[in-house]
C-alpha positions in Angstrom: 13.8 -26.6 -3.6 13.1 -25.6 -7.5 11.2 -22.8 -8.0 7.6 -23.1 -9.7 7.4 -22.0 -13.3 4.4 -20.0 -14.2 3.8 -17.7 -17.0 3.6 -14.2 -16.2 3.3 -10.6 -18.3 5.7 -8.1 -18.2 5.0 -5.8 -15.0 3.0 -3.5 -17.1 -0.7 -3.2 -16.1 -2.4 -2.7 -12.9 -3.8 -6.0 -10.8 -7.1 -7.0 -10.3 -6.0 -8.4 -6.9 -7.0 -6.8 -3.8 -4.5 -5.9 -1.1 -5.3 -8.2 1.9 -3.3 -6.8 4.8 -5.4 -8.1 7.7 -3.7 -8.2 11.3 -6.2 -10.6 13.0 -6.0 -13.2 9.9 -3.3 -14.9 11.5 -3.9 -15.3 15.0 -3.6 -19.2 14.6 -0.9 -19.0 11.8 2.1 -21.3 12.5 5.0 -19.4 13.5 3.5 -16.3 11.3 3.0 -13.4 13.3 0.0 -11.2 11.6 2.0 -8.4 10.3 4.4 -10.6 8.7 1.8 -12.8 7.4 -0.3 -9.4 6.0 2.8 -8.5 4.0 3.0 -11.8 2.4 -0.4 -12.1 1.5 -0.3 -8.8 -0.3 2.6 -10.0 -2.4 0.2 -12.9 -3.6 0.6 -16.6 -4.6 4.4 -16.0 -6.2 7.2 -13.2 -7.0 9.2 -12.9 -10.1 12.4 -15.2 -10.2 15.6 -14.0 -11.8 19.1 -15.2 -12.9 21.8 -14.2 -10.6 23.8 -12.9 -13.3 20.7 -10.3 -14.3 20.1 -9.5 -10.8 23.6 -8.0 -10.7 23.1 -6.8 -14.5 19.8 -5.0 -14.1 18.9 -4.8 -10.2 21.8 -4.6 -7.8 24.2 -1.2 -8.1 26.2 -1.3 -11.4 29.4 -3.1 -11.5 32.5 -1.1 -10.9 35.4 -1.1 -13.3 37.5 -3.9 -11.8 38.9 -7.3 -13.2 37.1 -10.1 -11.0 39.7 -12.7 -12.2 42.3 -10.4 -10.7 40.4 -10.1 -7.5 40.2 -13.6 -6.9 43.8 -14.3 -7.7 44.8 -11.6 -5.0 42.1 -13.4 -2.7 43.9 -16.9 -3.2 47.3 -15.6 -1.9 46.1 -14.9 1.5 45.4 -18.8 2.8 43.6 -16.6 5.8 41.2 -15.7 2.9 40.9 -18.4 0.7 41.9 -22.4 0.8 43.7 -23.9 -1.9 40.8 -25.8 -2.7 39.3 -22.2 -3.6 36.6 -22.2 -1.0 36.9 -19.2 1.7 39.0 -20.1 4.7 36.0 -19.2 7.2 34.0 -21.6 5.8 36.0 -25.0 5.6 33.1 -26.8 5.7 29.6 -26.1 4.7 27.4 -24.3 7.7 25.2 -27.7 7.7 28.4 -29.8 8.5 28.5 -28.0 12.0 27.2 -29.6 15.1 23.5 -28.8 15.8 24.2 -26.4 18.9 26.6 -23.9 16.4 24.1 -20.9 16.0 23.6 -19.2 13.0 25.5 -15.8 14.0 28.6 -17.6 14.8 28.7 -19.5 11.7 28.1 -16.6 9.6 29.6 -13.8 11.6 32.6 -14.3 9.0 30.7 -12.7 6.0 31.9 -9.4 7.7 35.5 -10.5 7.2 34.8 -11.9 3.5 33.6 -8.1 2.8 36.5 -6.5 3.9 38.9 -8.8 2.2 37.1 -8.6 -1.2 37.1 -4.9 -1.0 40.8 -4.6 0.0 41.5 -7.1 -2.9 39.5 -5.0 -5.0 41.5 -1.9 -4.3 44.7 -3.5 -4.4 43.9 -5.0 -8.1 42.3 -1.8 -9.7 42.5 1.8 -10.1 39.4 2.7 -8.0 39.1 5.1 -5.5 38.7 4.2 -1.7 35.4 5.5 -1.4 33.5 3.3 0.3 30.5 4.3 1.9 29.2 1.2 3.5 30.3 -1.8 5.7 29.1 -5.3 6.5 27.8 -5.2 10.4 26.6 -8.9 12.1 24.4 -7.9 15.0 21.5 -10.3 15.3 21.2 -9.1 18.9 20.6 -5.3 18.6 17.6 -4.0 16.9 17.8 -1.0 14.4 16.2 1.8 15.6 13.5 3.2 13.3 12.6 6.8 12.3 8.4 7.0 11.9 7.1 3.2 12.7 8.0 1.5 15.6 9.7 -2.2 14.8 11.3 -4.8 17.3 12.9 -7.1 14.6 16.6 -7.0 13.4 18.2 -8.8 10.6 21.0 -11.4 11.1 23.3 -8.9 9.4 23.1 -6.0 7.0 25.2 -3.7 4.7 24.6 -0.1 5.8 26.1 3.1 5.4 29.0 3.6 7.7 28.6 7.9 7.6 27.5 8.2 11.5 28.8 8.7 14.6 31.3 5.8 16.5 29.5 3.3 18.4 26.0 4.9 17.2 23.4 1.9 16.7 22.8 1.6 13.0 19.3 2.7 12.2 16.9 1.1 9.9 17.5 4.2 7.6 21.0 3.3 7.0 20.8 -0.4 6.3 21.0 -1.2 2.4 20.9 -4.9 2.2 19.4 -7.0 5.1 20.4 -10.4 5.6 18.8 -13.3 7.0 20.8 -16.8 7.6 20.2 -20.9 8.5 22.5 -23.3 9.3 20.6 -26.1 7.2 18.4 -25.9 4.1 15.1 -27.3 4.7 12.1 -25.9 3.7 10.7 -24.3 6.7 14.6 -22.7 7.2 13.8 -21.3 3.6 10.3 -19.7 4.3 11.6 -18.6 7.7 14.4 -16.7 6.1 12.1 -15.4 3.4 9.3 -14.0 5.6 11.9 -12.3 7.5 14.0 -10.8 4.5 10.7 -9.7 3.1 9.6 -8.1 6.3 13.0 -6.4 6.8 12.7 -4.7 3.5 8.9 -3.9 3.9 10.0 -1.9 7.0 12.9 -0.3 5.3 10.1 1.0 2.6 7.5 2.3 5.0 9.9 3.8 7.2 12.8 5.7 5.3 10.7 8.3 3.4 14.2 8.6 1.3 14.2 5.3 -0.2 13.4 4.4 -3.7 14.5 0.5 -3.4 15.9 -1.8 -0.7 18.0 -5.1 -0.9 18.2 -8.4 0.9 20.1 -11.7 0.9 19.0 -15.0 2.4 21.2 -18.1 3.2 20.3 -21.4 3.9 23.5 -23.6 4.3 25.2 -22.7 1.2 22.1 -21.4 -1.1 22.1 -17.8 -1.6 19.4 -16.0 -2.8 19.3 -12.1 -3.5 16.6 -10.3 -3.1 15.1 -6.9 -4.3 12.1 -4.4 -3.7 10.8 -1.2 -5.3 7.1 0.3 -5.6 6.7 -2.1 -8.5 7.9 -5.3 -7.8 9.5 -7.9 -5.3 12.1 -10.1 -6.9 14.3 -13.0 -6.0 17.4 -14.5 -7.8 17.8 -17.9 -8.4 20.1 -19.6 -5.8 24.1 -19.9 -6.0 26.5 -21.3 -3.6 28.2 -18.9 -1.9 31.2 -20.9 -1.3 31.5 -23.3 -4.4 30.8 -20.1 -6.5 32.8 -17.3 -4.8 33.0 -15.1 -8.1 29.6 -14.3 -7.9 29.9 -13.2 -3.8 32.8 -11.1 -4.9 30.6 -9.3 -7.9 28.0 -8.7 -5.4 30.1 -7.2 -2.9 31.8 -5.1 -5.4 28.7 -3.7 -6.6 27.7 -2.7 -3.1 30.8 -1.5 -2.2 31.4 1.1 -4.5 28.1 2.5 -5.3 26.6 5.8 -4.9 23.6 6.3 -2.8 21.2 6.6 -5.8 22.3 3.2 -6.9 21.9 1.9 -3.3 18.2 2.8 -3.8 18.5 6.4 -1.9 16.2 9.6 -3.5 19.0 12.3 -4.6 16.0 14.7 -4.4 15.0 14.1 -0.8 17.7 14.4 2.0 17.5 15.0 5.8 17.6 18.7 6.8 21.0 19.3 8.6 20.6 19.0 12.3 16.7 17.9 11.8 16.8 13.6 11.4 12.7 14.2 10.9 12.3 16.8 8.7 13.5 16.5 4.8 14.7 18.9 2.1 12.8 18.0 -1.0 12.8 19.4 -4.7 9.5 19.3 -6.5 10.3 19.6 -10.5 8.0 21.7 -12.5 7.5 22.7 -15.9 8.8 25.9 -14.7 11.8 24.6 -12.9 13.0 23.4 -9.8 11.1 24.5 -5.9 12.4 23.2 -2.5 10.4 22.4 0.4 11.4 21.5 3.8 8.9 19.1 5.5 7.7 20.2 9.0 5.9 17.1 10.2 4.4 13.8 8.8 0.8 13.8 8.2 0.1 10.4 6.9 2.4 7.3 6.1 -0.4 4.8 5.6 0.2 4.6 1.6 3.6 3.5 2.5 2.7 0.4 4.4 2.4 -2.0 1.2 5.5 -3.0 -0.3 4.0 -2.6 -3.5 2.2 0.3 -4.4 2.1 3.9 -4.3 4.0 4.7 -1.6 2.5 7.6 -0.9 3.6 10.1 2.0 1.7 13.5 2.9 3.9 16.2 4.7 3.3 19.3 6.1 5.9 21.3 4.9 7.2 25.0 3.9 8.9 26.5 0.9 12.8 27.1 1.1 15.2 29.6 -0.7 18.5 28.6 -2.1 19.9 29.1 1.3 17.9 26.8 3.4 15.5 29.8 4.8 11.9 29.2 4.9 9.6 31.5 3.0 5.8 31.7 2.6 2.9 29.8 4.5 2.9 26.1 5.4 1.6 23.9 2.5 1.0 20.1 2.1 3.4 18.0 0.2 2.5 14.3 -1.1 5.1 12.0 -2.6 4.0 9.0 -4.3 4.6 6.8 -7.1 1.9 6.5 -10.1 1.2 4.2 -12.7 3.5 5.7 -15.6 0.3 5.6 -18.2 -2.0 7.2 -15.8 -3.0 10.9 -15.7 -1.4 12.8 -12.6 -3.5 14.7 -10.1 -2.4 18.1 -10.9 -3.6 17.8 -14.4 -7.0 16.2 -13.4 -7.7 18.8 -11.2 -6.6 21.2 -13.8 -8.9 19.4 -16.3 -11.8 19.8 -13.8 -11.2 23.2 -13.6 -10.9 23.9 -17.4 -13.9 22.0 -18.5 -16.4 23.5 -15.7 -18.5 26.6 -16.9 -17.9 29.9 -14.9 -20.4 28.9 -12.0 -19.1 25.2 -11.8 -15.5 26.8 -11.7 -16.3 28.3 -8.3 -17.6 24.9 -7.2 -14.4 23.0 -8.3 -12.1 25.9 -6.2 -14.7 25.2 -3.4 -14.9 21.6 -3.3 -11.4 20.7 -4.3 -7.6 21.5 -3.4 -5.7 24.2 -4.7 -2.4 23.1 -6.5 0.7 25.1 -5.9 3.1 22.6 -8.1 3.3 19.6 -9.0 5.6 17.3 -11.8 7.3 14.0 -11.9 10.6 13.4 -9.8 13.6 14.1 -11.9 16.9 12.5 -11.5 18.3 14.7 -14.2 16.8 17.0 -16.5 16.5 14.2 -19.0 15.8 11.6 -16.4 12.4 10.8 -14.7 12.9 8.8 -11.8 10.7 5.4 -12.2 10.7 1.8 -11.7 11.1 0.4 -15.2 14.4 2.4 -16.2 16.0 4.5 -13.3 15.6 1.8 -10.7 15.3 -1.8 -12.7 17.3 -0.6 -16.0 15.1 -1.8 -18.4 14.6 -5.4 -17.1 11.9 -7.7 -18.3 10.0 -10.8 -16.5 11.0 -14.3 -18.4 7.9 -15.7 -16.9 9.9 -17.9 -14.0 8.0 -17.1 -10.4 9.3 -18.3 -6.9 6.6 -19.5 -5.0 5.1 -18.2 -1.8 2.6 -20.9 -1.3 4.0 -22.5 1.4 4.1 -19.3 3.4 0.6 -18.6 2.7 -0.8 -22.3 3.1 1.2 -22.2 6.7 -1.6 -19.7 7.4 -4.5 -21.3 6.4 -5.4 -22.8 10.2 -8.3 -20.8 11.5 -10.7 -22.8 13.3 -13.6 -23.9 11.8 -15.6 -22.7 14.9 -14.9 -19.1 14.1 -17.5 -16.8 12.4 -17.6 -17.5 8.8 -17.1 -13.6 8.3 -13.3 -14.0 9.6 -12.7 -17.8 8.5 -13.3 -16.0 4.9 -10.8 -13.9 5.2 -8.0 -16.4 4.5 -9.5 -17.3 1.0 -6.7 -16.5 -1.4 -6.4 -16.9 -4.9 -3.3 -19.3 -5.9 -4.2 -19.1 -9.7 -2.3 -16.3 -10.7 0.8 -13.9 -9.6 0.1 -10.5 -8.9 1.8 -8.3 -11.5 1.8 -4.5 -10.8 2.4 -1.7 -12.9 5.7 0.2 -13.5 5.3 3.3 -11.7 6.6 7.0 -12.1 8.0 9.2 -8.8 5.4 12.1 -8.5 5.1 14.9 -6.3 2.3 17.7 -5.7 2.1 20.5 -3.4 -1.2 21.8 -2.2 -2.3 25.1 -0.6 -4.8 23.7 2.0 -4.8 21.4 4.6 -7.7 20.2 6.3 -8.9 17.6 9.0 -10.1 14.3 7.5 -13.8 13.4 8.6 -12.9 10.9 11.3 -11.2 13.4 13.3 -14.2 15.8 13.6 -15.3 15.5 17.1 -18.8 16.6 16.6 -21.9 14.8 14.9 -23.6 17.7 13.3 -20.2 19.3 11.9 -19.7 15.6 10.2 -23.1 15.5 8.8 -22.3 19.1 7.3 -19.1 17.7 5.6 -21.2 14.7 4.2 -23.5 17.3 2.7 -20.8 19.0 1.2 -19.1 15.9 -0.1 -22.5 15.0 -1.7 -22.3 18.2 -3.5 -18.8 17.7 -5.0 -20.3 14.3 -6.1 -22.8 15.8 -7.7 -20.5 18.1 -9.4 -18.2 15.5 -10.4 -21.2 13.4 -12.3 -21.8 16.9 -14.4 -18.2 17.2 -15.3 -18.1 13.8 -16.5 -16.0 12.2 -13.8 -15.9 9.7 -11.2 -13.8 9.8 -8.0 -13.3 6.0 -7.4 -11.9 6.5 -4.0 -14.3 7.9 -1.7 -13.3 7.2 1.9 -12.6 8.8 5.6 -9.3 9.6 4.7 -10.4 11.7 1.6 -13.2 13.8 2.9 -11.5 17.1 4.7 -13.0 19.8 6.6 -11.2 22.9 5.7 -12.4 26.4 7.0 -16.0 25.8 7.3 -16.2 23.7 4.1 -15.2 20.4 2.8 -12.6 19.3 0.3 -13.0 15.9 -1.5 -9.3 14.9 -2.2 -7.1 12.1 -3.7 -8.2 12.3 -7.5 -5.3 10.0 -8.5 -8.0 7.3 -9.2 -10.4 9.6 -10.7 -11.5 8.8 -14.6 -13.2 10.6 -17.1 -16.3 8.7 -18.3 -16.6 7.9 -22.0 -20.2 7.8 -22.4 -21.2 4.8 -20.3 -17.5 3.6 -19.8 -14.6 4.6 -17.8 -11.1 3.3 -18.8 -8.8 1.0 -16.7 -11.6 -0.3 -14.8 -9.5 -2.3 -12.4 -10.5 -2.7 -8.8 -10.1 0.5 -7.0 -10.9 1.8 -3.7 -10.1 1.9 0.1 -11.1 -1.3 1.8 -13.9 -0.6 4.1 -15.8 1.7 1.6 -15.1 0.0 -1.7 -18.5 -0.5 -3.3 -19.9 -4.3 -3.3 -19.9 -4.1 -7.2 -16.6 -3.4 -7.3 -15.1 -5.9 -5.0 -16.4 -8.2 -7.2 -16.4 -6.5 -10.7 -19.6 -7.6 -11.7 -23.2 -6.3 -12.0 -25.4 -7.7 -9.2 -28.5 -5.3 -9.4 -30.0 -6.2 -12.8 -33.0 -8.4 -12.6 -33.0 -12.1 -12.5 -34.6 -14.4 -15.7 -37.9 -15.3 -14.8 -38.7 -18.8 -14.1 -40.6 -20.4 -17.1 -40.9 -23.7 -15.5 -38.6 -26.9 -15.4 -37.6 -28.6 -18.6 -35.8 -32.1 -19.2 -32.0 -31.9 -19.7 -32.4 -32.6 -23.3 -34.6 -29.4 -23.8 -32.2 -27.4 -21.8 -29.0 -28.3 -23.4 -30.6 -27.8 -26.9 -31.7 -24.5 -26.1 -28.4 -23.4 -24.5 -26.6 -24.6 -27.6 -28.9 -22.6 -29.7 -28.2 -19.3 -27.8 -24.4 -19.5 -28.4 -22.0 -17.8 -26.2 -23.0 -14.5 -24.9 -20.4 -11.8 -24.9 -20.1 -10.5 -21.4 -20.7 -7.0 -20.6 -17.8 -5.4 -18.8 -18.1 -4.2 -15.7 -17.3 -0.2 -15.2 -17.5 2.1 -12.5 -19.9 4.8 -12.3 -21.2 7.5 -10.3 -23.4 5.2 -8.0 -20.7 3.6 -6.7 -19.1 6.8 -5.7 -22.3 7.8 -3.5 -22.4 3.9 -2.5 -18.8 4.9 -1.0 -19.9 7.8 0.7 -22.9 5.8 2.2 -20.2 3.6 3.7 -18.7 6.3 4.7 -21.4 7.8 6.9 -22.1 4.0 8.4 -18.5 3.8 9.3 -19.0 7.3 11.3 -21.8 6.1 13.1 -20.5 2.6 13.7 -17.0 3.7 14.9 -18.1 6.7 17.6 -20.0 6.3 20.8 -22.5 9.2 21.0 -21.6 11.7 24.1 -23.7 14.3 25.3 -23.4 17.7 23.9 -22.4 20.7 25.7 -20.7 22.6 22.6 -22.8 24.3 19.9 -22.2 23.1 16.4 -20.0 26.5 15.5 -17.5 25.4 17.9 -13.8 25.0 16.7 -13.2 21.6 15.8 -10.3 20.7 17.3 -10.1 17.1 18.2 -10.3 16.4 21.6 -11.7 14.1 24.3 -15.2 14.7 25.6 -16.0 15.1 29.1 -18.5 12.1 28.4 -15.4 9.9 27.4 -14.9 8.8 30.9 -18.6 7.3 31.1 -19.8 3.9 29.8 -21.2 4.7 26.8 -23.2 1.9 24.7 -21.3 0.6 21.5 -23.3 1.6 18.3 -23.6 -1.9 17.4 -22.2 -5.3 18.7 -18.2 -5.8 17.5 -19.3 -9.1 15.7 -21.6 -7.1 13.4 -19.0 -4.4 12.9 -16.5 -6.7 11.9 -19.2 -7.9 9.1 -19.7 -4.3 8.0 -16.0 -3.6 7.6 -14.4 -6.9 7.5 -10.6 -7.3 7.4 -10.8 -8.5 3.9 -13.4 -8.1 1.1 -13.9 -11.9 1.2 -15.9 -11.3 4.2 -19.4 -13.0 3.3 -21.4 -10.6 5.1 -20.7 -7.1 4.0 -22.8 -7.4 0.9 -25.6 -9.1 2.5 -26.0 -6.3 4.7 -25.7 -3.8 1.8 -28.4 -6.0 -0.3 -31.0 -6.9 2.7 -30.1 -6.7 6.2 -29.0 -3.9 7.1 -32.7 -2.8 8.4 -32.3 -5.4 10.6 -30.0 -3.7 12.7 -32.2 -1.1 14.0 -33.8 -3.7 16.5 -30.1 -4.2 17.9 -28.4 -1.0 18.8 -29.2 1.6 21.5 -31.9 4.2 20.9 -29.8 7.3 20.2 -28.4 5.6 17.0 -31.7 4.1 15.7 -32.8 7.4 13.9 -29.4 7.6 11.9 -29.4 3.8 11.1 -33.2 4.4 10.0 -32.1 7.2 7.6 -29.1 5.4 6.2 -31.2 2.3 5.5 -33.5 4.7 3.5 -30.7 6.3 1.6 -29.3 2.4 1.1 -32.9 1.5 -0.5 -32.9 4.5 -2.9 -29.6 3.7 -4.1 -30.4 0.2 -4.9 -33.3 1.6 -6.8 -30.9 3.3 -8.9 -28.6 0.7 -9.5 -31.7 -1.6 -10.5 -32.9 1.1 -13.1 -29.2 1.5 -14.9 -28.9 -2.3 -14.7 -32.5 -3.1 -16.0 -31.4 -3.8 -19.4 -28.6 -6.1 -18.5 -26.8 -8.0 -20.1 -27.3 -6.0 -23.4 -26.4 -2.5 -22.0 -25.7 -0.2 -19.0 -27.8 2.9 -18.9 -26.7 5.5 -16.7 -29.0 8.1 -18.0 -32.3 6.7 -16.0 -30.4 7.8 -12.8 -30.7 11.5 -12.2 -29.4 13.9 -10.0 -32.4 13.2 -7.4 -30.1 10.2 -5.9 -27.8 13.3 -4.8 -30.9 15.3 -3.3 -32.3 12.4 -1.5 -28.8 12.0 0.5 -28.7 15.6 1.0 -32.1 15.7 2.1 -31.4 12.5 4.7 -28.2 14.2 6.4 -30.1 17.8 6.7 -33.3 15.7 8.3 -30.5 14.0 11.0 -29.1 17.5 11.6 -32.6 18.9 12.6 -33.7 15.6 14.5 -30.7 14.6 16.4 -28.6 16.2 19.0 -25.0 17.4 18.3 -23.2 14.6 19.8 -19.5 14.6 20.9 -18.2 11.5 18.9 -15.8 9.3 21.0 -14.1 7.1 18.6 -14.2 3.3 19.5 -10.7 1.8 20.1 -11.3 -1.9 21.1 -11.6 -3.3 17.8 -8.1 -3.9 16.1 -9.5 -4.6 12.5 -10.9 -1.3 11.9 -8.5 1.0 14.2 -5.1 0.0 13.7 -2.5 0.6 11.1 -2.1 -2.1 8.3 0.4 -3.7 10.6 -1.2 -2.9 13.9 1.7 -0.6 15.0 0.4 2.8 14.6 -2.6 4.1 16.9 -4.7 5.8 14.1 -8.2 4.4 13.0 -9.0 3.1 9.9 -5.6 4.0 7.5 -6.5 3.3 3.7 -5.8 -0.2 1.9 -5.7 0.1 -1.8 -7.6 -2.4 -3.8 -5.4 -1.6 -6.9 -2.8 1.1 -8.1 -5.0 2.0 -10.9 
């Protein structure tokens, strides 16, 4: 099957496309389980295509110093390896020529022997040392164990590290290259291998914190494709015939067999602590030297779920000395991949503090995290770990692409009888491939470790945390910044106060504009304008009466083309995200009886009323409309614009006061939107929105504290769309979904 040719740009800018990992979207997809489908949907309509030559040159481990022609001659001398015709002895006929009952695991088991013979021939014909660290294994019936995320899938074969005890099952953390095979080369065979190979690479990248990149190989009959992924791209090679072009297979096996761990995709600055397989010793590079930390537990890996993106993991850690001994107090270490041209979070926090006056400096310390150290990860003093040069060795896309449309269209089988908001999530943009920015590996260490707002068990404490967040947003605006990712995961309760975290998306406002205004945010909390990148609160043109077509056409031509005012993120969008957080907290918690005062310790737990039958705040169908699996859900915007107030009649009595207060906040926020957009399309005037919007929200939250009981909050866990990890594996509510990696 010939790949589609589409013109794409270099991998250099943040995409505007939304991540669409949505477990329930594929309920009726043909042979595509929801988890695998969601990963494919995140990749978009197509991925970059590379020649086999360039794959071996730029993406595979560097070629060792050997003579491939001498190696081929050595292989041909053994009839058990190669036939006189030049094809592999184990494949005296093409896989498709075997009778139908011959299964792939029996046919392709011979790849293990070919790999071993190639390595022997290279060692015999070169001066390379015998330091082979990997082996080719074929165990299609044994699922590899995972480190962090449960996964029952298994590749047909794999190249894996071999430094482990005898008879120990190969874990995903040791798999370097995943293989999928098919005896025939029908279109469905190809794409079944594709989805399985992509899923294996996806799982390796999310499960193993030490992984910078990983590889794959798919074979349908004789057509062999090589796969690569890092945090910037998923790339596939053009097909080659592994039987009639054995030299390419020899080069591939040589590259992996003689590679060091860094070239195999592993991070040399992060290693498993001796005797503690779930703990890691991590080096943080700063302007003043290196500091080493040992992780104690994983706090969050939700950012590591997408194949491409920031790959964010957050650990609780402690500093260690040169001897590996712990020192000091526990800290929070965040490991991620940021766009190369974007400001680092540590510098943003420092700039906020520098720009603040003495009074505001105290507020910066109060509402934001304290940085202990930070810096880009370095592979050597001169080399920064990045996807462009360190991993992909300067490769530039040629514009050729491999289409994933078959897989995506295969998922478009949602019944027309399903609600419109659920059917709409399968609407995909097939026009352009998604191109992600090149990333730099970055780490930052914070002093404070708090509790995310969704884990606070008491209603009044949630309201207090929201009040403090309003103050943090007011401070950001005063200092000339917007946060652009206010969500339940970024609001922490800490030591009686509140910290607004994850400023990696924050931007300085230049006049009425922010730069790099690509779509950013977390799925359930992104402002409705940010979801569409359009101003929608401006006044509509008055109806001056109907005119004939001729007059209407003449008028349109006389006006000429009007330049479109570019959409930019502003402070009101941060406030709207906070409003969605408040709505989420009310909609996704049952109100239990309060028997503990608001000052009680905020330890997550189950209230005594958890065993009672508690009413849902709203019907599940409405909750799914408010917080859909994709921003293409059609009702979310309608609820914010007009219909939210109608919910009061549909909810139990104890929820009516919070809903009424939030509805008033929504109405006031819309008034501010309308004020700043009143001159559209000529201009946007943010000065028309004063700080009274913050005061109004704060007064509403204070009112709720006075007029509602301090309910125990009991999370609702029946709605997978709201309460599952991106792949539906972890039982953790509403992990973030990045709309952009900007």
